[in-house]
mmCIF file of the N, C-alpha and C atoms, coordinates in Angstrom:
data_MODEL
# 
_entry.id   MODEL 
# 
loop_
_atom_site.group_PDB 
_atom_site.id 
_atom_site.type_symbol 
_atom_site.label_atom_id 
_atom_site.label_alt_id 
_atom_site.label_comp_id 
_atom_site.label_asym_id 
_atom_site.label_entity_id 
_atom_site.label_seq_id 
_atom_site.pdbx_PDB_ins_code 
_atom_site.Cartn_x 
_atom_site.Cartn_y 
_atom_site.Cartn_z 
_atom_site.occupancy 
_atom_site.B_iso_or_equiv 
_atom_site.pdbx_formal_charge 
_atom_site.auth_seq_id 
_atom_site.auth_comp_id 
_atom_site.auth_asym_id 
_atom_site.auth_atom_id 
_atom_site.pdbx_PDB_model_num 
ATOM 1   N N  . MET A 1 1  ? 32.494 -72.153 27.084 1.00 0.00 ? 1  MET A N  1 
ATOM 2   C CA . MET A 1 1  ? 32.093 -71.062 28.297 1.00 0.00 ? 1  MET A CA 1 
ATOM 3   C C  . MET A 1 1  ? 31.965 -72.598 29.525 1.00 0.00 ? 1  MET A C  1 
ATOM 4   N N  . ARG A 1 2  ? 30.305 -72.880 29.256 1.00 0.00 ? 2  ARG A N  1 
ATOM 5   C CA . ARG A 1 2  ? 30.534 -73.620 30.243 1.00 0.00 ? 2  ARG A CA 1 
ATOM 6   C C  . ARG A 1 2  ? 31.203 -74.901 30.942 1.00 0.00 ? 2  ARG A C  1 
ATOM 7   N N  . ALA A 1 3  ? 32.051 -75.472 29.603 1.00 0.00 ? 3  ALA A N  1 
ATOM 8   C CA . ALA A 1 3  ? 33.473 -76.158 30.219 1.00 0.00 ? 3  ALA A CA 1 
ATOM 9   C C  . ALA A 1 3  ? 34.187 -75.379 30.983 1.00 0.00 ? 3  ALA A C  1 
ATOM 10  N N  . TYR A 1 4  ? 34.758 -74.462 31.045 1.00 0.00 ? 4  TYR A N  1 
ATOM 11  C CA . TYR A 1 4  ? 35.836 -73.472 31.413 1.00 0.00 ? 4  TYR A CA 1 
ATOM 12  C C  . TYR A 1 4  ? 34.876 -73.033 32.979 1.00 0.00 ? 4  TYR A C  1 
ATOM 13  N N  . CYS A 1 5  ? 33.793 -73.054 32.983 1.00 0.00 ? 5  CYS A N  1 
ATOM 14  C CA . CYS A 1 5  ? 33.127 -72.628 34.654 1.00 0.00 ? 5  CYS A CA 1 
ATOM 15  C C  . CYS A 1 5  ? 33.000 -74.055 35.006 1.00 0.00 ? 5  CYS A C  1 
ATOM 16  N N  . ALA A 1 6  ? 32.795 -75.203 34.301 1.00 0.00 ? 6  ALA A N  1 
ATOM 17  C CA . ALA A 1 6  ? 32.946 -76.383 35.257 1.00 0.00 ? 6  ALA A CA 1 
ATOM 18  C C  . ALA A 1 6  ? 33.916 -76.701 35.721 1.00 0.00 ? 6  ALA A C  1 
ATOM 19  N N  . GLN A 1 7  ? 34.945 -76.733 35.173 1.00 0.00 ? 7  GLN A N  1 
ATOM 20  C CA . GLN A 1 7  ? 36.433 -76.571 35.758 1.00 0.00 ? 7  GLN A CA 1 
ATOM 21  C C  . GLN A 1 7  ? 37.436 -75.117 36.468 1.00 0.00 ? 7  GLN A C  1 
ATOM 22  N N  . GLY A 1 8  ? 36.245 -74.332 36.806 1.00 0.00 ? 8  GLY A N  1 
ATOM 23  C CA . GLY A 1 8  ? 36.461 -73.589 37.817 1.00 0.00 ? 8  GLY A CA 1 
ATOM 24  C C  . GLY A 1 8  ? 38.004 -72.332 37.212 1.00 0.00 ? 8  GLY A C  1 
ATOM 25  N N  . GLN A 1 9  ? 37.929 -72.500 35.752 1.00 0.00 ? 9  GLN A N  1 
ATOM 26  C CA . GLN A 1 9  ? 38.396 -71.388 35.246 1.00 0.00 ? 9  GLN A CA 1 
ATOM 27  C C  . GLN A 1 9  ? 38.162 -69.918 34.304 1.00 0.00 ? 9  GLN A C  1 
ATOM 28  N N  . ASP A 1 10 ? 37.574 -69.728 35.974 1.00 0.00 ? 10 ASP A N  1 
ATOM 29  C CA . ASP A 1 10 ? 36.735 -67.979 36.001 1.00 0.00 ? 10 ASP A CA 1 
ATOM 30  C C  . ASP A 1 10 ? 37.546 -67.191 34.540 1.00 0.00 ? 10 ASP A C  1 
ATOM 31  N N  . GLU A 1 11 ? 38.447 -67.113 34.518 1.00 0.00 ? 11 GLU A N  1 
ATOM 32  C CA . GLU A 1 11 ? 39.187 -66.245 33.774 1.00 0.00 ? 11 GLU A CA 1 
ATOM 33  C C  . GLU A 1 11 ? 38.779 -66.301 32.238 1.00 0.00 ? 11 GLU A C  1 
ATOM 34  N N  . LEU A 1 12 ? 38.983 -67.753 31.782 1.00 0.00 ? 12 LEU A N  1 
ATOM 35  C CA . LEU A 1 12 ? 39.042 -67.904 30.268 1.00 0.00 ? 12 LEU A CA 1 
ATOM 36  C C  . LEU A 1 12 ? 37.311 -67.845 30.238 1.00 0.00 ? 12 LEU A C  1 
ATOM 37  N N  . ALA A 1 13 ? 36.871 -68.192 31.254 1.00 0.00 ? 13 ALA A N  1 
ATOM 38  C CA . ALA A 1 13 ? 35.204 -68.367 31.089 1.00 0.00 ? 13 ALA A CA 1 
ATOM 39  C C  . ALA A 1 13 ? 34.482 -66.585 30.606 1.00 0.00 ? 13 ALA A C  1 
ATOM 40  N N  . ARG A 1 14 ? 35.345 -65.825 31.105 1.00 0.00 ? 14 ARG A N  1 
ATOM 41  C CA . ARG A 1 14 ? 35.075 -64.315 31.115 1.00 0.00 ? 14 ARG A CA 1 
ATOM 42  C C  . ARG A 1 14 ? 35.509 -64.025 29.870 1.00 0.00 ? 14 ARG A C  1 
ATOM 43  N N  . ASP A 1 15 ? 36.619 -64.203 29.484 1.00 0.00 ? 15 ASP A N  1 
ATOM 44  C CA . ASP A 1 15 ? 37.356 -64.265 27.727 1.00 0.00 ? 15 ASP A CA 1 
ATOM 45  C C  . ASP A 1 15 ? 36.319 -64.780 26.785 1.00 0.00 ? 15 ASP A C  1 
ATOM 46  N N  . ALA A 1 16 ? 35.959 -66.020 27.089 1.00 0.00 ? 16 ALA A N  1 
ATOM 47  C CA . ALA A 1 16 ? 34.884 -65.955 26.083 1.00 0.00 ? 16 ALA A CA 1 
ATOM 48  C C  . ALA A 1 16 ? 33.516 -65.613 26.108 1.00 0.00 ? 16 ALA A C  1 
ATOM 49  N N  . LEU A 1 17 ? 33.328 -65.105 26.994 1.00 0.00 ? 17 LEU A N  1 
ATOM 50  C CA . LEU A 1 17 ? 32.023 -64.460 27.432 1.00 0.00 ? 17 LEU A CA 1 
ATOM 51  C C  . LEU A 1 17 ? 32.308 -62.635 26.568 1.00 0.00 ? 17 LEU A C  1 
ATOM 52  N N  . ASP A 1 18 ? 33.536 -62.816 26.669 1.00 0.00 ? 18 ASP A N  1 
ATOM 53  C CA . ASP A 1 18 ? 33.504 -61.298 26.312 1.00 0.00 ? 18 ASP A CA 1 
ATOM 54  C C  . ASP A 1 18 ? 33.599 -61.402 24.669 1.00 0.00 ? 18 ASP A C  1 
ATOM 55  N N  . ARG A 1 19 ? 34.344 -62.444 23.901 1.00 0.00 ? 19 ARG A N  1 
ATOM 56  C CA . ARG A 1 19 ? 33.798 -62.549 22.669 1.00 0.00 ? 19 ARG A CA 1 
ATOM 57  C C  . ARG A 1 19 ? 32.939 -62.975 22.498 1.00 0.00 ? 19 ARG A C  1 
ATOM 58  N N  . LEU A 1 20 ? 32.086 -63.605 23.120 1.00 0.00 ? 20 LEU A N  1 
ATOM 59  C CA . LEU A 1 20 ? 30.699 -63.643 22.426 1.00 0.00 ? 20 LEU A CA 1 
ATOM 60  C C  . LEU A 1 20 ? 29.548 -62.214 22.512 1.00 0.00 ? 20 LEU A C  1 
ATOM 61  N N  . GLU A 1 21 ? 30.091 -61.588 23.668 1.00 0.00 ? 21 GLU A N  1 
ATOM 62  C CA . GLU A 1 21 ? 29.406 -60.669 23.396 1.00 0.00 ? 21 GLU A CA 1 
ATOM 63  C C  . GLU A 1 21 ? 29.766 -59.643 22.077 1.00 0.00 ? 21 GLU A C  1 
ATOM 64  N N  . GLU A 1 22 ? 31.490 -59.596 21.453 1.00 0.00 ? 22 GLU A N  1 
ATOM 65  C CA . GLU A 1 22 ? 31.356 -58.619 20.623 1.00 0.00 ? 22 GLU A CA 1 
ATOM 66  C C  . GLU A 1 22 ? 31.086 -59.208 19.613 1.00 0.00 ? 22 GLU A C  1 
ATOM 67  N N  . ILE A 1 23 ? 30.383 -60.470 19.329 1.00 0.00 ? 23 ILE A N  1 
ATOM 68  C CA . ILE A 1 23 ? 30.019 -61.186 18.022 1.00 0.00 ? 23 ILE A CA 1 
ATOM 69  C C  . ILE A 1 23 ? 28.927 -60.658 17.976 1.00 0.00 ? 23 ILE A C  1 
ATOM 70  N N  . ALA A 1 24 ? 28.134 -60.706 19.652 1.00 0.00 ? 24 ALA A N  1 
ATOM 71  C CA . ALA A 1 24 ? 26.789 -60.346 19.580 1.00 0.00 ? 24 ALA A CA 1 
ATOM 72  C C  . ALA A 1 24 ? 26.880 -58.893 19.053 1.00 0.00 ? 24 ALA A C  1 
ATOM 73  N N  . ALA A 1 25 ? 27.087 -58.484 19.749 1.00 0.00 ? 25 ALA A N  1 
ATOM 74  C CA . ALA A 1 25 ? 27.104 -56.590 19.245 1.00 0.00 ? 25 ALA A CA 1 
ATOM 75  C C  . ALA A 1 25 ? 27.115 -56.097 17.648 1.00 0.00 ? 25 ALA A C  1 
ATOM 76  N N  . ARG A 1 26 ? 28.171 -56.969 16.882 1.00 0.00 ? 26 ARG A N  1 
ATOM 77  C CA . ARG A 1 26 ? 28.323 -56.716 15.833 1.00 0.00 ? 26 ARG A CA 1 
ATOM 78  C C  . ARG A 1 26 ? 27.140 -57.463 14.621 1.00 0.00 ? 26 ARG A C  1 
ATOM 79  N N  . ALA A 1 27 ? 26.229 -58.603 15.304 1.00 0.00 ? 27 ALA A N  1 
ATOM 80  C CA . ALA A 1 27 ? 25.197 -59.090 14.829 1.00 0.00 ? 27 ALA A CA 1 
ATOM 81  C C  . ALA A 1 27 ? 23.802 -58.673 15.024 1.00 0.00 ? 27 ALA A C  1 
ATOM 82  N N  . GLY A 1 28 ? 24.157 -57.980 16.272 1.00 0.00 ? 28 GLY A N  1 
ATOM 83  C CA . GLY A 1 28 ? 23.113 -57.045 16.518 1.00 0.00 ? 28 GLY A CA 1 
ATOM 84  C C  . GLY A 1 28 ? 21.398 -57.784 16.745 1.00 0.00 ? 28 GLY A C  1 
ATOM 85  N N  . THR A 1 29 ? 21.451 -58.993 16.714 1.00 0.00 ? 29 THR A N  1 
ATOM 86  C CA . THR A 1 29 ? 20.169 -60.010 16.771 1.00 0.00 ? 29 THR A CA 1 
ATOM 87  C C  . THR A 1 29 ? 19.647 -59.997 18.468 1.00 0.00 ? 29 THR A C  1 
ATOM 88  N N  . ARG A 1 30 ? 18.390 -60.274 18.413 1.00 0.00 ? 30 ARG A N  1 
ATOM 89  C CA . ARG A 1 30 ? 18.123 -60.494 19.476 1.00 0.00 ? 30 ARG A CA 1 
ATOM 90  C C  . ARG A 1 30 ? 18.017 -62.108 20.011 1.00 0.00 ? 30 ARG A C  1 
ATOM 91  N N  . PRO A 1 31 ? 18.453 -63.295 18.663 1.00 0.00 ? 31 PRO A N  1 
ATOM 92  C CA . PRO A 1 31 ? 18.895 -64.619 19.997 1.00 0.00 ? 31 PRO A CA 1 
ATOM 93  C C  . PRO A 1 31 ? 20.178 -64.582 19.978 1.00 0.00 ? 31 PRO A C  1 
ATOM 94  N N  . LEU A 1 32 ? 20.980 -64.078 19.300 1.00 0.00 ? 32 LEU A N  1 
ATOM 95  C CA . LEU A 1 32 ? 22.600 -63.752 19.702 1.00 0.00 ? 32 LEU A CA 1 
ATOM 96  C C  . LEU A 1 32 ? 22.998 -62.681 21.240 1.00 0.00 ? 32 LEU A C  1 
ATOM 97  N N  . ARG A 1 33 ? 21.747 -61.977 21.563 1.00 0.00 ? 33 ARG A N  1 
ATOM 98  C CA . ARG A 1 33 ? 21.846 -61.626 22.858 1.00 0.00 ? 33 ARG A CA 1 
ATOM 99  C C  . ARG A 1 33 ? 20.860 -62.016 23.470 1.00 0.00 ? 33 ARG A C  1 
ATOM 100 N N  . ALA A 1 34 ? 20.161 -63.144 23.673 1.00 0.00 ? 34 ALA A N  1 
ATOM 101 C CA . ALA A 1 34 ? 19.914 -64.012 24.342 1.00 0.00 ? 34 ALA A CA 1 
ATOM 102 C C  . ALA A 1 34 ? 20.526 -65.179 24.720 1.00 0.00 ? 34 ALA A C  1 
ATOM 103 N N  . ALA A 1 35 ? 21.856 -65.051 24.101 1.00 0.00 ? 35 ALA A N  1 
ATOM 104 C CA . ALA A 1 35 ? 22.726 -66.096 23.681 1.00 0.00 ? 35 ALA A CA 1 
ATOM 105 C C  . ALA A 1 35 ? 23.787 -65.886 25.185 1.00 0.00 ? 35 ALA A C  1 
ATOM 106 N N  . VAL A 1 36 ? 24.033 -64.843 24.719 1.00 0.00 ? 36 VAL A N  1 
ATOM 107 C CA . VAL A 1 36 ? 25.055 -63.353 25.845 1.00 0.00 ? 36 VAL A CA 1 
ATOM 108 C C  . VAL A 1 36 ? 24.229 -63.846 27.046 1.00 0.00 ? 36 VAL A C  1 
ATOM 109 N N  . LEU A 1 37 ? 23.208 -63.575 27.292 1.00 0.00 ? 37 LEU A N  1 
ATOM 110 C CA . LEU A 1 37 ? 22.827 -63.338 28.930 1.00 0.00 ? 37 LEU A CA 1 
ATOM 111 C C  . LEU A 1 37 ? 22.422 -64.979 29.141 1.00 0.00 ? 37 LEU A C  1 
ATOM 112 N N  . THR A 1 38 ? 22.239 -65.976 28.710 1.00 0.00 ? 38 THR A N  1 
ATOM 113 C CA . THR A 1 38 ? 22.160 -67.022 29.001 1.00 0.00 ? 38 THR A CA 1 
ATOM 114 C C  . THR A 1 38 ? 23.377 -67.314 29.455 1.00 0.00 ? 38 THR A C  1 
ATOM 115 N N  . ALA A 1 39 ? 25.180 -67.175 28.592 1.00 0.00 ? 39 ALA A N  1 
ATOM 116 C CA . ALA A 1 39 ? 26.523 -67.210 29.018 1.00 0.00 ? 39 ALA A CA 1 
ATOM 117 C C  . ALA A 1 39 ? 26.823 -66.412 30.412 1.00 0.00 ? 39 ALA A C  1 
ATOM 118 N N  . GLU A 1 40 ? 26.142 -65.167 30.017 1.00 0.00 ? 40 GLU A N  1 
ATOM 119 C CA . GLU A 1 40 ? 26.198 -64.456 31.486 1.00 0.00 ? 40 GLU A CA 1 
ATOM 120 C C  . GLU A 1 40 ? 25.882 -65.017 32.691 1.00 0.00 ? 40 GLU A C  1 
ATOM 121 N N  . ALA A 1 41 ? 24.004 -65.929 32.830 1.00 0.00 ? 41 ALA A N  1 
ATOM 122 C CA . ALA A 1 41 ? 23.708 -66.756 33.855 1.00 0.00 ? 41 ALA A CA 1 
ATOM 123 C C  . ALA A 1 41 ? 24.991 -67.684 33.840 1.00 0.00 ? 41 ALA A C  1 
ATOM 124 N N  . THR A 1 42 ? 25.386 -68.278 33.005 1.00 0.00 ? 42 THR A N  1 
ATOM 125 C CA . THR A 1 42 ? 26.206 -69.430 34.003 1.00 0.00 ? 42 THR A CA 1 
ATOM 126 C C  . THR A 1 42 ? 27.367 -68.732 34.494 1.00 0.00 ? 42 THR A C  1 
ATOM 127 N N  . VAL A 1 43 ? 27.759 -67.811 33.858 1.00 0.00 ? 43 VAL A N  1 
ATOM 128 C CA . VAL A 1 43 ? 29.245 -67.012 34.962 1.00 0.00 ? 43 VAL A CA 1 
ATOM 129 C C  . VAL A 1 43 ? 29.018 -66.870 36.146 1.00 0.00 ? 43 VAL A C  1 
ATOM 130 N N  . ALA A 1 44 ? 26.843 -66.165 36.347 1.00 0.00 ? 44 ALA A N  1 
ATOM 131 C CA . ALA A 1 44 ? 26.850 -65.427 37.939 1.00 0.00 ? 44 ALA A CA 1 
ATOM 132 C C  . ALA A 1 44 ? 26.568 -66.496 38.423 1.00 0.00 ? 44 ALA A C  1 
ATOM 133 N N  . ALA A 1 45 ? 26.161 -67.701 37.844 1.00 0.00 ? 45 ALA A N  1 
ATOM 134 C CA . ALA A 1 45 ? 25.641 -69.529 38.994 1.00 0.00 ? 45 ALA A CA 1 
ATOM 135 C C  . ALA A 1 45 ? 26.910 -69.636 39.563 1.00 0.00 ? 45 ALA A C  1 
ATOM 136 N N  . THR A 1 46 ? 27.744 -70.027 38.573 1.00 0.00 ? 46 THR A N  1 
ATOM 137 C CA . THR A 1 46 ? 29.045 -70.391 38.887 1.00 0.00 ? 46 THR A CA 1 
ATOM 138 C C  . THR A 1 46 ? 29.922 -69.497 40.040 1.00 0.00 ? 46 THR A C  1 
ATOM 139 N N  . ALA A 1 47 ? 29.272 -68.082 40.081 1.00 0.00 ? 47 ALA A N  1 
ATOM 140 C CA . ALA A 1 47 ? 30.090 -67.126 41.173 1.00 0.00 ? 47 ALA A CA 1 
ATOM 141 C C  . ALA A 1 47 ? 29.401 -67.113 42.140 1.00 0.00 ? 47 ALA A C  1 
ATOM 142 N N  . GLY A 1 48 ? 28.668 -67.911 41.911 1.00 0.00 ? 48 GLY A N  1 
ATOM 143 C CA . GLY A 1 48 ? 27.099 -68.055 43.448 1.00 0.00 ? 48 GLY A CA 1 
ATOM 144 C C  . GLY A 1 48 ? 26.341 -66.918 43.512 1.00 0.00 ? 48 GLY A C  1 
ATOM 145 N N  . ASP A 1 49 ? 26.173 -65.888 42.335 1.00 0.00 ? 49 ASP A N  1 
ATOM 146 C CA . ASP A 1 49 ? 25.045 -64.905 42.685 1.00 0.00 ? 49 ASP A CA 1 
ATOM 147 C C  . ASP A 1 49 ? 23.838 -65.779 41.465 1.00 0.00 ? 49 ASP A C  1 
ATOM 148 N N  . LEU A 1 50 ? 23.178 -65.804 42.142 1.00 0.00 ? 50 LEU A N  1 
ATOM 149 C CA . LEU A 1 50 ? 21.956 -66.920 41.416 1.00 0.00 ? 50 LEU A CA 1 
ATOM 150 C C  . LEU A 1 50 ? 21.176 -66.085 41.373 1.00 0.00 ? 50 LEU A C  1 
ATOM 151 N N  . ASP A 1 51 ? 20.728 -64.453 42.018 1.00 0.00 ? 51 ASP A N  1 
ATOM 152 C CA . ASP A 1 51 ? 19.807 -64.004 41.724 1.00 0.00 ? 51 ASP A CA 1 
ATOM 153 C C  . ASP A 1 51 ? 20.301 -63.083 40.361 1.00 0.00 ? 51 ASP A C  1 
ATOM 154 N N  . ALA A 1 52 ? 21.601 -62.935 39.969 1.00 0.00 ? 52 ALA A N  1 
ATOM 155 C CA . ALA A 1 52 ? 21.617 -62.322 38.819 1.00 0.00 ? 52 ALA A CA 1 
ATOM 156 C C  . ALA A 1 52 ? 21.947 -63.278 37.713 1.00 0.00 ? 52 ALA A C  1 
ATOM 157 N N  . ALA A 1 53 ? 22.170 -64.375 38.201 1.00 0.00 ? 53 ALA A N  1 
ATOM 158 C CA . ALA A 1 53 ? 21.451 -65.475 37.125 1.00 0.00 ? 53 ALA A CA 1 
ATOM 159 C C  . ALA A 1 53 ? 20.406 -65.721 36.560 1.00 0.00 ? 53 ALA A C  1 
ATOM 160 N N  . ARG A 1 54 ? 19.492 -65.366 37.777 1.00 0.00 ? 54 ARG A N  1 
ATOM 161 C CA . ARG A 1 54 ? 17.692 -65.398 37.318 1.00 0.00 ? 54 ARG A CA 1 
ATOM 162 C C  . ARG A 1 54 ? 17.279 -64.439 36.495 1.00 0.00 ? 54 ARG A C  1 
ATOM 163 N N  . ARG A 1 55 ? 17.656 -63.026 36.755 1.00 0.00 ? 55 ARG A N  1 
ATOM 164 C CA . ARG A 1 55 ? 17.657 -62.146 35.835 1.00 0.00 ? 55 ARG A CA 1 
ATOM 165 C C  . ARG A 1 55 ? 18.227 -62.338 34.357 1.00 0.00 ? 55 ARG A C  1 
ATOM 166 N N  . CYS A 1 56 ? 19.090 -62.931 34.492 1.00 0.00 ? 56 CYS A N  1 
ATOM 167 C CA . CYS A 1 56 ? 19.706 -62.837 33.039 1.00 0.00 ? 56 CYS A CA 1 
ATOM 168 C C  . CYS A 1 56 ? 19.118 -64.011 32.264 1.00 0.00 ? 56 CYS A C  1 
ATOM 169 N N  . LEU A 1 57 ? 18.770 -64.839 33.099 1.00 0.00 ? 57 LEU A N  1 
ATOM 170 C CA . LEU A 1 57 ? 17.854 -66.068 31.953 1.00 0.00 ? 57 LEU A CA 1 
ATOM 171 C C  . LEU A 1 57 ? 16.348 -65.709 32.051 1.00 0.00 ? 57 LEU A C  1 
ATOM 172 N N  . GLU A 1 58 ? 15.980 -64.792 32.602 1.00 0.00 ? 58 GLU A N  1 
ATOM 173 C CA . GLU A 1 58 ? 14.651 -63.954 32.283 1.00 0.00 ? 58 GLU A CA 1 
ATOM 174 C C  . GLU A 1 58 ? 14.777 -62.563 31.029 1.00 0.00 ? 58 GLU A C  1 
ATOM 175 N N  . ASP A 1 59 ? 15.420 -62.269 31.440 1.00 0.00 ? 59 ASP A N  1 
ATOM 176 C CA . ASP A 1 59 ? 15.855 -61.131 30.060 1.00 0.00 ? 59 ASP A CA 1 
ATOM 177 C C  . ASP A 1 59 ? 16.498 -62.081 29.027 1.00 0.00 ? 59 ASP A C  1 
ATOM 178 N N  . ALA A 1 60 ? 16.990 -63.039 28.741 1.00 0.00 ? 60 ALA A N  1 
ATOM 179 C CA . ALA A 1 60 ? 17.004 -63.408 27.583 1.00 0.00 ? 60 ALA A CA 1 
ATOM 180 C C  . ALA A 1 60 ? 15.697 -64.772 27.331 1.00 0.00 ? 60 ALA A C  1 
ATOM 181 N N  . ILE A 1 61 ? 14.949 -65.313 28.224 1.00 0.00 ? 61 ILE A N  1 
ATOM 182 C CA . ILE A 1 61 ? 13.392 -65.870 27.583 1.00 0.00 ? 61 ILE A CA 1 
ATOM 183 C C  . ILE A 1 61 ? 13.154 -64.785 27.225 1.00 0.00 ? 61 ILE A C  1 
ATOM 184 N N  . ASP A 1 62 ? 12.821 -63.513 27.650 1.00 0.00 ? 62 ASP A N  1 
ATOM 185 C CA . ASP A 1 62 ? 12.166 -62.497 26.998 1.00 0.00 ? 62 ASP A CA 1 
ATOM 186 C C  . ASP A 1 62 ? 12.201 -61.739 25.532 1.00 0.00 ? 62 ASP A C  1 
ATOM 187 N N  . LEU A 1 63 ? 14.011 -61.940 25.228 1.00 0.00 ? 63 LEU A N  1 
ATOM 188 C CA . LEU A 1 63 ? 14.316 -61.728 23.840 1.00 0.00 ? 63 LEU A CA 1 
ATOM 189 C C  . LEU A 1 63 ? 14.027 -62.710 22.494 1.00 0.00 ? 63 LEU A C  1 
ATOM 190 N N  . LEU A 1 64 ? 14.029 -63.757 23.464 1.00 0.00 ? 64 LEU A N  1 
ATOM 191 C CA . LEU A 1 64 ? 13.538 -64.905 22.529 1.00 0.00 ? 64 LEU A CA 1 
ATOM 192 C C  . LEU A 1 64 ? 12.426 -64.745 22.459 1.00 0.00 ? 64 LEU A C  1 
ATOM 193 N N  . ALA A 1 65 ? 11.561 -64.562 23.162 1.00 0.00 ? 65 ALA A N  1 
ATOM 194 C CA . ALA A 1 65 ? 10.066 -64.599 22.917 1.00 0.00 ? 65 ALA A CA 1 
ATOM 195 C C  . ALA A 1 65 ? 9.449  -63.275 21.761 1.00 0.00 ? 65 ALA A C  1 
ATOM 196 N N  . GLN A 1 66 ? 10.335 -62.006 21.968 1.00 0.00 ? 66 GLN A N  1 
ATOM 197 C CA . GLN A 1 66 ? 10.130 -60.813 21.355 1.00 0.00 ? 66 GLN A CA 1 
ATOM 198 C C  . GLN A 1 66 ? 10.590 -61.342 19.985 1.00 0.00 ? 66 GLN A C  1 
ATOM 199 N N  . SER A 1 67 ? 11.324 -62.453 19.187 1.00 0.00 ? 67 SER A N  1 
ATOM 200 C CA . SER A 1 67 ? 12.404 -62.586 18.393 1.00 0.00 ? 67 SER A CA 1 
ATOM 201 C C  . SER A 1 67 ? 11.202 -63.437 17.575 1.00 0.00 ? 67 SER A C  1 
ATOM 202 N N  . GLY A 1 68 ? 10.417 -64.288 18.315 1.00 0.00 ? 68 GLY A N  1 
ATOM 203 C CA . GLY A 1 68 ? 9.930  -65.483 17.800 1.00 0.00 ? 68 GLY A CA 1 
ATOM 204 C C  . GLY A 1 68 ? 10.624 -67.078 17.532 1.00 0.00 ? 68 GLY A C  1 
ATOM 205 N N  . ALA A 1 69 ? 11.986 -66.812 18.518 1.00 0.00 ? 69 ALA A N  1 
ATOM 206 C CA . ALA A 1 69 ? 12.604 -67.845 18.503 1.00 0.00 ? 69 ALA A CA 1 
ATOM 207 C C  . ALA A 1 69 ? 11.849 -68.773 18.626 1.00 0.00 ? 69 ALA A C  1 
# 
């Protein structure tokens, strides 16, 4: 997904993010949810929404801290 963002392929990045969200929802673990948030931050930053990217990364850090990862 980062590669898609770097190449400006926003739709493919969003599709990859959607698939990751489905996997994380099925697994139900905090580390996978943190991975989704990190991916969302990448997509948001690529779109220029740095505040949303920051919030996603902060939430990802909180989830990882809670999980002991």
